[in-house]
All heavy atoms as an XYZ file, in Angstrom:
769
protein
N     -11.015      3.914    -84.428
C     -10.151      3.894    -83.260
C     -10.580      5.038    -82.348
O     -10.654      6.176    -82.796
C      -8.698      4.035    -83.709
C      -8.203      2.843    -84.526
S      -6.505      3.002    -85.132
C      -5.602      3.080    -83.624
N     -10.879      4.761    -81.083
C     -11.398      5.800    -80.190
C     -10.343      6.851    -79.825
O      -9.238      6.527    -79.400
C     -11.841      5.034    -78.943
C     -11.338      3.651    -79.089
C     -10.843      3.456    -80.473
N     -10.721      8.117    -80.003
C      -9.805      9.203    -79.662
C      -9.513      9.253    -78.167
O      -8.469      9.750    -77.758
C     -10.359     10.540    -80.145
C     -10.291     10.746    -81.658
C     -10.935     12.061    -82.051
C      -8.865     10.665    -82.163
N     -10.401      8.732    -77.345
C     -10.148      8.697    -75.903
C      -8.918      7.845    -75.602
O      -8.155      8.147    -74.684
C     -11.368      8.154    -75.164
N      -8.705      6.794    -76.372
C      -7.523      5.939    -76.195
C      -6.290      6.500    -76.906
O      -5.166      6.287    -76.479
C      -7.781      4.541    -76.764
C      -8.586      3.560    -75.946
C      -8.797      2.268    -76.731
C      -7.897      3.256    -74.633
N      -6.536      7.189    -78.016
C      -5.443      7.639    -78.875
C      -5.585      9.123    -79.226
O      -5.788      9.479    -80.388
C      -5.411      6.801    -80.157
C      -5.439      5.318    -79.913
C      -6.559      4.565    -80.227
C      -4.350      4.674    -79.351
C      -6.593      3.201    -80.011
C      -4.368      3.309    -79.118
C      -5.487      2.572    -79.443
N      -5.472     10.018    -78.236
C      -5.682     11.442    -78.511
C      -4.636     12.037    -79.451
O      -4.895     13.059    -80.090
C      -5.626     12.091    -77.127
C      -4.886     11.131    -76.271
C      -5.177      9.762    -76.836
N      -3.478     11.402    -79.579
C      -2.429     11.909    -80.455
C      -2.411     11.216    -81.826
O      -1.481     11.393    -82.603
C      -1.064     11.775    -79.782
C      -0.729     10.337    -79.404
O      -1.668      9.519    -79.250
O       0.461     10.027    -79.238
N      -3.454     10.460    -82.125
C      -3.547      9.769    -83.402
C      -3.585     10.802    -84.527
O      -4.316     11.781    -84.458
C      -4.801      8.901    -83.445
C      -4.979      7.997    -84.653
C      -3.864      6.975    -84.729
C      -6.327      7.312    -84.593
N      -2.790     10.554    -85.571
C      -2.721     11.500    -86.677
C      -2.795     10.758    -88.008
O      -2.646      9.534    -88.072
C      -1.408     12.288    -86.614
O      -0.319     11.401    -86.849
N      -2.984     11.521    -89.044
C      -2.988     10.956    -90.396
C      -1.641     10.297    -90.694
O      -1.586      9.231    -91.289
C      -3.295     12.057    -91.409
C      -3.361     11.570    -92.835
C      -4.442     10.824    -93.287
C      -2.332     11.848    -93.733
C      -4.504     10.362    -94.590
C      -2.382     11.386    -95.041
C      -3.468     10.647    -95.459
O      -3.524     10.185    -96.747
N      -0.570     10.922    -90.252
C       0.772     10.372    -90.474
C       0.912      9.003    -89.817
O       1.492      8.086    -90.401
C       1.831     11.328    -89.937
N       0.386      8.862    -88.603
C       0.437      7.560    -87.919
C      -0.328      6.520    -88.736
O       0.142      5.399    -88.936
C      -0.159      7.660    -86.497
C      -0.406      6.281    -85.909
C       0.753      8.476    -85.587
N      -1.500      6.894    -89.235
C      -2.340      5.949    -89.969
C      -1.755      5.584    -91.335
O      -2.114      4.563    -91.905
C      -3.757      6.496    -90.126
C      -4.503      6.602    -88.807
S      -4.597      5.049    -87.894
C      -5.735      4.127    -88.922
N      -0.854      6.400    -91.863
C      -0.197      6.045    -93.115
C       0.838      4.942    -92.896
O       1.209      4.254    -93.833
C       0.473      7.273    -93.739
C      -0.533      8.191    -94.386
C       0.147      9.300    -95.146
O       0.923     10.060    -94.592
N      -0.154      9.382    -96.422
N       1.300      4.793    -91.662
C       2.220      3.713    -91.318
C       1.454      2.534    -90.747
O       0.303      2.296    -91.106
N       2.053      1.845    -89.820
C       1.409      0.699    -89.192
C       0.707      1.128    -87.908
O       1.362      1.541    -86.945
C       2.446     -0.378    -88.865
O       1.868     -1.369    -88.030
N      -0.614      1.013    -87.891
C      -1.333      1.350    -86.662
C      -1.006      0.363    -85.549
O      -1.031      0.701    -84.383
C      -2.832      1.445    -86.899
C      -3.493      0.151    -87.293
C      -4.964      0.365    -87.578
C      -5.581     -0.863    -88.185
N      -6.951     -0.635    -88.596
N      -0.649     -0.859    -85.919
C      -0.313     -1.857    -84.906
C       1.034     -1.540    -84.247
O       1.199     -1.725    -83.049
C      -0.352     -3.259    -85.506
C      -1.724     -3.559    -86.061
C      -1.947     -3.597    -87.432
C      -2.807     -3.737    -85.212
C      -3.219     -3.825    -87.937
C      -4.079     -3.970    -85.709
C      -4.278     -4.011    -87.068
O      -5.532     -4.234    -87.563
N       1.974     -1.037    -85.024
C       3.246     -0.577    -84.451
C       2.979      0.577    -83.483
O       3.516      0.598    -82.377
C       4.203     -0.135    -85.560
C       5.434      0.534    -85.036
N       6.521     -0.163    -84.581
C       5.734      1.848    -84.873
C       7.437      0.687    -84.167
N       6.982      1.917    -84.331
N       2.149      1.504    -83.902
C       1.788      2.650    -83.063
C       1.163      2.179    -81.743
O       1.553      2.633    -80.664
C       0.825      3.557    -83.832
C       0.102      4.583    -83.003
C       0.736      5.736    -82.557
C      -1.245      4.405    -82.680
C       0.053      6.685    -81.802
C      -1.926      5.342    -81.931
C      -1.267      6.478    -81.495
O      -1.957      7.413    -80.745
N       0.212      1.262    -81.828
C      -0.486      0.791    -80.621
C       0.469      0.047    -79.689
O       0.494      0.304    -78.483
C      -1.679     -0.109    -81.017
C      -2.752      0.736    -81.695
C      -2.242     -0.835    -79.797
C      -3.810     -0.069    -82.410
N       1.256     -0.862    -80.252
C       2.102     -1.706    -79.402
C       3.419     -1.047    -78.996
O       3.841     -1.169    -77.847
C       2.378     -3.032    -80.109
C       1.112     -3.852    -80.267
C       1.354     -5.205    -80.904
O       2.121     -5.293    -81.884
O       0.764     -6.175    -80.406
N       4.069     -0.352    -79.913
C       5.390      0.209    -79.614
C       5.322      1.619    -79.028
O       6.035      1.927    -78.083
C       6.260      0.200    -80.875
C       6.458     -1.175    -81.469
C       7.141     -2.158    -80.530
O       8.037     -1.740    -79.775
O       6.773     -3.354    -80.546
N       4.472      2.466    -79.587
C       4.385      3.852    -79.120
C       3.498      3.949    -77.882
O       3.885      4.535    -76.872
C       3.864      4.786    -80.243
C       3.682      6.208    -79.730
C       4.815      4.756    -81.443
N       2.310      3.369    -77.949
C       1.353      3.464    -76.841
C       1.577      2.394    -75.770
O       0.991      2.446    -74.700
C      -0.093      3.387    -77.361
C      -0.456      4.455    -78.386
C      -0.163      5.860    -77.917
C      -1.224      6.357    -76.982
N      -1.034      7.758    -76.580
N       2.401      1.394    -76.093
C       2.736      0.317    -75.145
C       1.496     -0.455    -74.672
O       1.371     -0.802    -73.503
C       3.516      0.868    -73.950
C       4.873      1.449    -74.309
C       5.848      0.379    -74.774
O       6.165     -0.528    -74.015
N       6.305      0.464    -76.007
N       0.569     -0.713    -75.597
C      -0.628     -1.492    -75.308
C      -0.466     -2.875    -75.929
O       0.257     -3.051    -76.914
C      -1.873     -0.795    -75.870
C      -2.157      0.585    -75.287
C      -3.262      1.278    -76.082
C      -2.533      0.486    -73.817
N      -1.146     -3.867    -75.365
C      -1.026     -5.243    -75.852
C      -2.305     -5.613    -76.608
O      -3.401     -5.604    -76.033
C      -0.785     -6.236    -74.688
C      -0.713     -7.660    -75.204
C       0.481     -5.858    -73.928
N      -2.143     -5.924    -77.888
C      -3.273     -6.358    -78.707
C      -3.513     -7.839    -78.452
O      -2.597     -8.648    -78.497
C      -2.994     -6.105    -80.199
C      -2.857     -4.599    -80.451
C      -4.107     -6.709    -81.058
C      -2.401     -4.258    -81.861
N      -4.771     -8.179    -78.188
C      -5.124     -9.564    -77.888
C      -5.670    -10.298    -79.103
O      -5.214    -11.375    -79.455
C      -6.150     -9.611    -76.754
C      -6.544    -11.032    -76.397
O      -5.656    -11.804    -76.007
O      -7.743    -11.368    -76.519
N      -6.679     -9.685    -79.762
C      -7.333    -10.424    -80.831
C      -8.184     -9.500    -81.699
O      -8.436     -8.362    -81.337
C      -8.232    -11.524    -80.271
C      -9.476    -11.001    -79.574
C     -10.241    -12.096    -78.846
N     -11.481    -11.605    -78.292
C     -11.598    -10.871    -77.195
N     -10.512    -10.504    -76.521
N     -12.776    -10.482    -76.752
N      -8.636    -10.076    -82.797
C      -9.582     -9.424    -83.688
C     -10.744    -10.386    -83.887
O     -10.526    -11.589    -84.024
C      -8.902     -9.125    -85.023
O      -9.835     -8.674    -85.973
N     -11.942     -9.858    -83.874
C     -13.134    -10.670    -84.135
C     -13.844    -10.083    -85.337
O     -13.993     -8.864    -85.436
C     -14.071    -10.677    -82.929
C     -13.479    -11.362    -81.725
C     -14.402    -11.373    -80.522
O     -15.556    -10.873    -80.615
O     -13.982    -11.881    -79.475
N     -14.279    -10.954    -86.250
C     -14.953    -10.510    -87.456
C     -16.229    -11.301    -87.655
O     -16.236    -12.513    -87.478
C     -14.026    -10.670    -88.655
C     -12.784     -9.825    -88.493
C     -11.726    -10.127    -89.529
O     -11.974    -10.779    -90.520
N     -10.536     -9.641    -89.289
N     -17.274    -10.584    -88.013
C     -18.553    -11.204    -88.350
C     -18.790    -10.941    -89.834
O     -18.652     -9.801    -90.288
C     -19.693    -10.579    -87.558
C     -19.604    -10.790    -86.071
C     -20.688    -10.018    -85.326
O     -20.650     -8.779    -85.367
O     -21.566    -10.661    -84.738
N     -19.138    -11.983    -90.558
C     -19.425    -11.853    -91.980
C     -20.814    -12.436    -92.206
O     -21.073    -13.581    -91.834
C     -18.374    -12.602    -92.825
C     -16.989    -12.009    -92.554
C     -18.728    -12.539    -94.299
C     -15.855    -12.776    -93.161
N     -21.703    -11.604    -92.766
C     -23.087    -12.052    -92.923
C     -23.725    -11.463    -94.179
O     -23.375    -10.362    -94.583
C     -23.901    -11.684    -91.691
C     -24.020    -10.200    -91.419
S     -24.079     -9.821    -89.677
C     -22.468     -9.092    -89.459
N     -24.636    -12.213    -94.792
C     -25.386    -11.656    -95.918
C     -26.502    -10.756    -95.377
O     -27.141    -11.082    -94.378
C     -25.967    -12.891    -96.606
C     -26.075    -13.908    -95.511
C     -24.966    -13.608    -94.536
N     -26.680     -9.612    -96.016
C     -27.737     -8.675    -95.628
C     -28.313     -8.039    -96.886
O     -27.658     -8.005    -97.928
C     -27.215     -7.561    -94.683
C     -26.719     -8.127    -93.363
C     -26.140     -6.725    -95.345
N     -29.531     -7.530    -96.767
C     -30.070     -6.708    -97.838
C     -29.524     -5.298    -97.633
O     -29.475     -4.806    -96.500
C     -31.594     -6.716    -97.818
C     -32.230     -8.022    -98.295
C     -33.740     -7.980    -98.118
C     -31.876     -8.297    -99.757
N     -29.100     -4.640    -98.688
C     -28.471     -3.332    -98.535
C     -29.465     -2.246    -98.136
O     -30.610     -2.257    -98.562
C     -27.892     -3.058    -99.926
C     -28.741     -3.856   -100.858
C     -29.155     -5.070   -100.080
N     -28.977     -1.313    -97.327
C     -29.780     -0.141    -96.976
C     -29.824      0.785    -98.190
O     -29.053      0.641    -99.143
C     -29.143      0.599    -95.802
O     -27.900      1.164    -96.199
N     -30.712      1.768    -98.151
C     -30.821      2.729    -99.251
C     -29.496      3.465    -99.456
O     -29.089      3.730   -100.592
C     -31.953      3.711    -98.975
N     -28.822      3.783    -98.379
C     -27.534      4.483    -98.450
C     -26.483      3.626    -99.156
O     -25.739      4.114   -100.002
C     -27.064      4.855    -97.050
C     -25.765      5.631    -97.030
C     -25.302      5.951    -95.608
O     -25.822      5.425    -94.640
N     -24.314      6.812    -95.512
N     -26.429      2.336    -98.848
C     -25.466      1.433    -99.477
C     -25.833      1.218   -100.942
O     -24.951      1.185   -101.807
C     -25.372      0.094    -98.709
C     -24.534     -0.921    -99.465
C     -24.807      0.318    -97.314
N     -27.113      1.090   -101.248
C     -27.567      0.941   -102.636
C     -27.078      2.125   -103.467
O     -26.532      1.957   -104.567
C     -29.103      0.827   -102.711
C     -29.605      1.002   -104.142
C     -29.568     -0.513   -102.146
N     -27.234      3.318   -102.931
C     -26.810      4.521   -103.649
C     -25.284      4.576   -103.792
O     -24.760      4.863   -104.863
C     -27.306      5.772   -102.927
C     -26.981      7.048   -103.671
C     -27.525      8.290   -102.980
O     -28.513      8.189   -102.241
O     -26.935      9.360   -103.203
N     -24.569      4.278   -102.731
C     -23.105      4.364   -102.748
C     -22.476      3.335   -103.685
O     -21.501      3.641   -104.373
C     -22.553      4.185   -101.335
N     -23.021      2.116   -103.714
C     -22.438      1.047   -104.528
C     -23.106      0.886   -105.892
O     -22.622      0.139   -106.730
C     -22.491     -0.286   -103.768
C     -21.704     -0.371   -102.465
C     -21.847     -1.753   -101.840
C     -20.234     -0.037   -102.688
N     -24.250      1.560   -106.085
C     -24.964      1.436   -107.353
C     -25.431      0.025   -107.621
O     -25.183     -0.532   -108.689
N     -26.091     -0.571   -106.636
C     -26.485     -1.979   -106.732
C     -27.991     -2.147   -106.659
O     -28.724     -1.239   -106.278
C     -25.809     -2.816   -105.624
C     -26.154     -2.253   -104.239
C     -24.313     -2.857   -105.823
C     -25.620     -3.068   -103.084
N     -28.433     -3.338   -106.980
C     -29.844     -3.722   -106.917
C     -30.253     -3.850   -105.450
O     -29.643     -4.625   -104.710
C     -30.014     -5.059   -107.645
C     -31.427     -5.610   -107.633
O     -32.301     -5.061   -106.928
O     -31.658     -6.610   -108.344
N     -31.281     -3.120   -105.009
C     -31.681     -3.180   -103.609
C     -32.244     -4.531   -103.169
O     -32.311     -4.825   -101.978
C     -32.750     -2.087   -103.481
C     -33.220     -1.828   -104.859
C     -32.086     -2.190   -105.780
N     -32.613     -5.387   -104.122
C     -33.171     -6.698   -103.782
C     -32.104     -7.779   -103.708
O     -32.397     -8.908   -103.322
C     -34.231     -7.081   -104.798
N     -30.854     -7.450   -104.083
C     -29.791     -8.456   -104.091
C     -28.966     -8.348   -102.807
O     -28.459     -7.282   -102.476
C     -28.882     -8.247   -105.301
C     -27.839     -9.327   -105.442
C     -27.083     -9.201   -106.736
C     -26.114    -10.362   -106.855
N     -25.391    -10.319   -108.104
N     -28.817     -9.455   -102.078
C     -28.031     -9.414   -100.840
C     -26.570     -9.025   -101.089
O     -26.005     -9.304   -102.141
C     -28.111    -10.847   -100.307
C     -29.309    -11.437   -100.963
C     -29.398    -10.776   -102.303
N     -25.997     -8.370   -100.104
C     -24.581     -8.033   -100.108
C     -23.946     -8.690    -98.880
O     -24.642     -9.309    -98.065
C     -24.350     -6.510   -100.075
C     -24.986     -5.898    -98.814
C     -24.873     -5.854   -101.339
C     -24.640     -4.445    -98.574
N     -22.647     -8.542    -98.754
C     -21.949     -9.096    -97.596
C     -21.543     -7.943    -96.681
O     -20.940     -6.977    -97.132
C     -20.702     -9.889    -98.037
C     -21.133    -11.057    -98.934
C     -19.921    -10.380    -96.821
C     -19.992    -11.718    -99.664
N     -21.905     -8.067    -95.422
C     -21.498     -7.086    -94.415
C     -20.435     -7.738    -93.531
O     -20.588     -8.875    -93.099
C     -22.680     -6.665    -93.554
C     -22.303     -5.679    -92.469
C     -23.469     -5.255    -91.590
O     -24.575     -5.832    -91.722
O     -23.288     -4.368    -90.763
N     -19.346     -6.995    -93.302
C     -18.279     -7.487    -92.422
C     -18.067     -6.468    -91.310
O     -17.793     -5.309    -91.560
C     -16.974     -7.701    -93.179
C     -15.855     -8.262    -92.298
C     -14.626     -8.632    -93.106
C     -13.759     -7.474    -93.457
N     -12.862     -6.987    -92.432
N     -18.236     -6.929    -90.083
C     -18.008     -6.091    -88.905
C     -16.777     -6.630    -88.193
O     -16.706     -7.823    -87.887
C     -19.229     -6.106    -87.955
C     -18.951     -5.296    -86.694
C     -20.470     -5.577    -88.674
N     -15.806     -5.757    -87.959
C     -14.556     -6.157    -87.304
C     -14.337     -5.350    -86.040
O     -14.607     -4.147    -86.010
C     -13.359     -5.918    -88.231
O     -13.493     -6.655    -89.405
N     -13.845     -6.035    -85.016
C     -13.484     -5.381    -83.758
C     -12.115     -5.899    -83.338
O     -11.869     -7.099    -83.359
C     -14.490     -5.708    -82.663
C     -15.864     -5.102    -82.865
C     -16.851     -5.618    -81.804
N     -18.192     -5.171    -82.075
C     -19.046     -5.790    -82.887
N     -18.705     -6.906    -83.495
N     -20.261     -5.307    -83.079
N     -11.253     -4.965    -82.923
C      -9.954     -5.336    -82.388
C      -9.963     -5.101    -80.887
O     -10.480     -4.086    -80.416
N      -9.427     -6.056    -80.126
C      -9.453     -5.984    -78.668
C      -8.041     -5.926    -78.088
O      -7.148     -6.626    -78.560
C     -10.157     -7.222    -78.078
C     -11.616     -7.294    -78.392
C     -12.050     -7.878    -79.577
C     -12.555     -6.783    -77.512
C     -13.404     -7.962    -79.876
C     -13.916     -6.861    -77.802
C     -14.327     -7.446    -78.985
N      -7.887     -5.111    -77.058
C      -6.653     -5.102    -76.288
C      -6.707     -6.237    -75.279
O      -7.765     -6.837    -75.043
C      -6.485     -3.768    -75.559
C      -6.372     -2.533    -76.454
C      -6.326     -1.276    -75.604
C      -5.150     -2.625    -77.355
N      -5.586     -6.500    -74.633
C      -5.494     -7.597    -73.676
C      -6.502     -7.459    -72.538
O      -7.008     -8.451    -72.021
C      -4.080     -7.662    -73.125
C      -3.793     -8.911    -72.324
C      -2.327     -8.995    -71.945
O      -1.716     -7.985    -71.590
N      -1.763    -10.184    -72.022
N      -6.853     -6.214    -72.156
C      -7.797     -6.013    -71.057
C      -9.262     -6.039    -71.506
O     -10.164     -5.787    -70.723
C      -7.493     -4.712    -70.313
C      -7.773     -3.464    -71.140
O      -8.204     -3.575    -72.310
O      -7.549     -2.351    -70.612
N      -9.509     -6.352    -72.776
C     -10.870     -6.449    -73.297
C     -11.391     -5.173    -73.940
O     -12.477     -5.162    -74.517
N     -10.631     -4.082    -73.870
C     -11.041     -2.817    -74.478
C     -11.040     -2.941    -76.000
O     -10.085     -3.451    -76.593
C     -10.073     -1.685    -74.076
O     -10.070     -1.564    -72.658
C     -10.458     -0.363    -74.695
N     -12.111     -2.461    -76.637
C     -12.162     -2.417    -78.097
C     -11.346     -1.209    -78.554
O     -11.635     -0.084    -78.166
C     -13.617     -2.311    -78.604
C     -13.643     -2.140    -80.120
C     -14.428     -3.527    -78.189
N     -10.307     -1.458    -79.351
C      -9.466     -0.361    -79.820
C      -9.715     -0.022    -81.290
O      -9.221      0.988    -81.796
C      -7.977     -0.676    -79.611
C      -7.417     -1.698    -80.571
C      -6.879     -1.312    -81.793
C      -7.428     -3.047    -80.251
C      -6.365     -2.253    -82.675
C      -6.911     -3.989    -81.120
C      -6.386     -3.589    -82.333
N     -10.496     -0.861    -81.954
C     -10.712     -0.671    -83.385
C     -12.065     -1.254    -83.762
O     -12.436     -2.335    -83.300
C      -9.583     -1.396    -84.117
C      -9.732     -1.540    -85.579
C      -8.568     -2.312    -86.184
O      -8.264     -3.431    -85.727
O      -7.970     -1.770    -87.110
N     -12.803     -0.537    -84.612
C     -14.097     -1.014    -85.088
C     -14.225     -0.611    -86.550
O     -13.905      0.523    -86.919
C     -15.247     -0.398    -84.291
C     -16.599     -0.758    -84.829
C     -17.210     -1.936    -84.449
C     -17.252      0.065    -85.744
C     -18.458     -2.296    -84.961
C     -18.494     -0.277    -86.259
C     -19.091     -1.458    -85.871
N     -14.669     -1.543    -87.380
C     -14.966     -1.191    -88.769
C     -16.167     -1.993    -89.251
O     -16.438     -3.094    -88.773
C     -13.757     -1.433    -89.677
O     -13.463     -2.805    -89.755
N     -16.872     -1.400    -90.186
C     -18.051     -2.021    -90.791
C     -17.942     -1.782    -92.286
O     -17.885     -0.629    -92.731
C     -19.299     -1.383    -90.224
C     -20.580     -2.001    -90.666
C     -21.729     -1.350    -89.909
N     -22.977     -1.887    -90.337
C     -24.135     -1.258    -90.221
N     -24.179     -0.068    -89.652
N     -25.230     -1.820    -90.638
N     -17.880     -2.877    -93.059
C     -17.694     -2.775    -94.498
C     -18.784     -3.546    -95.221
O     -19.290     -4.542    -94.715
C     -16.332     -3.341    -94.908
C     -15.200     -2.678    -94.167
O     -14.752     -3.193    -93.165
N     -14.748     -1.547    -94.639
N     -19.091     -3.093    -96.429
C     -20.085     -3.749    -97.267
C     -19.436     -4.125    -98.589
O     -18.688     -3.341    -99.164
C     -21.277     -2.821    -97.521
C     -21.971     -2.413    -96.260
C     -21.676     -1.208    -95.652
C     -22.902     -3.248    -95.661
C     -22.307     -0.826    -94.476
C     -23.533     -2.880    -94.483
C     -23.237     -1.672    -93.895
N     -19.734     -5.339    -99.072
C     -19.136     -5.862   -100.290
C     -20.226     -6.389   -101.214
O     -21.164     -7.050   -100.762
C     -18.177     -7.017    -99.962
C     -17.088     -6.639    -99.012
C     -17.272     -6.781    -97.643
C     -15.880     -6.142    -99.472
C     -16.261     -6.440    -96.749
C     -14.877     -5.795    -98.587
C     -15.061     -5.943    -97.232
N     -20.065     -6.142   -102.509
C     -20.963     -6.750   -103.489
C     -20.724     -8.257   -103.449
O     -19.593     -8.716   -103.542
C     -20.670     -6.211   -104.886
C     -20.973     -4.742   -105.058
C     -20.625     -4.321   -106.483
C     -20.845     -2.861   -106.697
N     -20.493     -2.469   -108.084
N     -21.778     -9.012   -103.323
C     -21.636    -10.456   -103.139
C     -21.054    -11.166   -104.357
O     -20.456    -12.232   -104.222
C     -22.972    -11.090   -102.753
O     -23.949    -10.812   -103.738
N     -21.175    -10.588   -105.535
C     -20.625    -11.253   -106.717
C     -19.198    -10.797   -107.053
O     -18.593    -11.300   -107.980
C     -21.544    -11.066   -107.928
C     -21.899     -9.617   -108.185
O     -21.573     -8.747   -107.356
O     -22.518     -9.340   -109.232
N     -18.641     -9.868   -106.270
C     -17.289     -9.368   -106.530
C     -16.236     -9.886   -105.553
O     -15.042     -9.687   -105.770
C     -17.246     -7.835   -106.459
C     -17.893     -7.178   -107.662
O     -18.212     -7.878   -108.645
O     -18.084     -5.948   -107.622
N     -16.642    -10.525   -104.457
C     -15.694    -10.892   -103.414
C     -15.827    -12.343   -103.003
O     -16.903    -12.937   -103.072
C     -15.887    -10.013   -102.167
C     -15.431     -8.608   -102.388
C     -16.301     -7.651   -102.882
C     -14.126     -8.236   -102.115
C     -15.878     -6.355   -103.112
C     -13.690     -6.942   -102.345
C     -14.576     -6.002   -102.836
O     -14.154     -4.721   -103.061
N     -14.707    -12.885   -102.549
C     -14.654    -14.220   -101.976
C     -13.837    -14.102   -100.690
O     -12.782    -13.467   -100.671
C     -13.957    -15.175   -102.949
C     -13.658    -16.530   -102.381
C     -12.856    -17.349   -103.375
C     -12.270    -18.562   -102.710
N     -11.402    -19.309   -103.624
N     -14.314    -14.679    -99.624
C     -13.606    -14.649    -98.357
C     -13.127    -16.056    -98.022
O     -13.886    -17.012    -98.141
C     -14.505    -14.143    -97.221
C     -14.843    -12.690    -97.356
C     -15.969    -12.290    -98.045
C     -14.024    -11.728    -96.798
C     -16.281    -10.942    -98.174
C     -14.322    -10.385    -96.923
C     -15.453     -9.987    -97.615
N     -11.881    -16.171    -97.608
C     -11.321    -17.431    -97.159
C     -10.934    -17.256    -95.690
O     -10.147    -16.364    -95.361
C     -10.083    -17.819    -97.994
O     -10.457    -17.910    -99.355
C      -9.500    -19.140    -97.516
N     -11.514    -18.063    -94.832
C     -11.235    -17.985    -93.398
C     -10.377    -19.168    -92.999
O     -10.700    -20.308    -93.323
C     -12.551    -17.985    -92.607
C     -13.569    -16.926    -93.031
C     -14.879    -17.126    -92.294
C     -13.029    -15.540    -92.814
N      -9.288    -18.889    -92.318
C      -8.368    -19.933    -91.868
C      -8.240    -19.843    -90.356
O      -8.032    -18.762    -89.822
C      -6.971    -19.766    -92.521
C      -6.002    -20.809    -91.993
C      -7.078    -19.824    -94.037
N      -8.409    -20.954    -89.670
C      -8.240    -20.997    -88.221
C      -7.199    -22.059    -87.912
O      -7.263    -23.173    -88.433
C      -9.558    -21.328    -87.539
N      -6.242    -21.685    -87.115
C      -5.217    -22.634    -86.708
C      -5.298    -22.825    -85.202
O      -5.522    -21.871    -84.468
C      -3.822    -22.116    -87.048
C      -3.564    -22.013    -88.514
C      -2.098    -21.704    -88.767
N      -1.877    -21.293    -90.131
C      -1.694    -22.128    -91.135
N      -1.706    -23.417    -90.940
N      -1.498    -21.679    -92.356
N      -5.100    -24.037    -84.790
C      -5.100    -24.334    -83.376
C      -3.669    -24.197    -82.862
O      -2.728    -24.711    -83.467
C      -5.597    -25.745    -83.135
C      -5.680    -26.069    -81.696
C      -6.201    -27.445    -81.484
N      -5.934    -27.776    -80.111
C      -6.588    -28.653    -79.437
N      -7.558    -29.306    -80.002
N      -6.291    -28.895    -78.204
N      -3.532    -23.456    -81.777
C      -2.206    -23.293    -81.175
C      -1.730    -24.609    -80.607
O      -2.502    -25.366    -80.022
C      -2.251    -22.229    -80.086
N      -0.456    -24.917    -80.765
C       0.093    -26.152    -80.233
C       0.411    -25.966    -78.754
O       0.803    -24.901    -78.320
C       1.347    -26.528    -80.986
C       1.053    -26.898    -82.421
C       2.307    -27.319    -83.154
C       1.938    -27.654    -84.586
N       3.078    -28.159    -85.316
N       0.233    -27.020    -77.996
C       0.621    -26.956    -76.601
C      -0.492    -27.073    -75.726
O      -1.132    -27.272    -74.947
């Protein structure tokens, strides 16, 4: 979360709901989250951190949260052992 948008962000805030903080305290409108999930070969740093085989693909997930005006308010990049996780993606079409 960019400090330029949230200069008063604290550990205490993050222990609660960051979405409550963004919408109720900061009065910003969250629009959406976008996530990319892809198989990748692990970097040396990830191999060391996870203790995995460097030749075995892992899953990388990149997430971005957007405000109504298109500003990215949240970014995360996570790595998962491919044999330890299962992802289920659900998309619903809005009625109307």
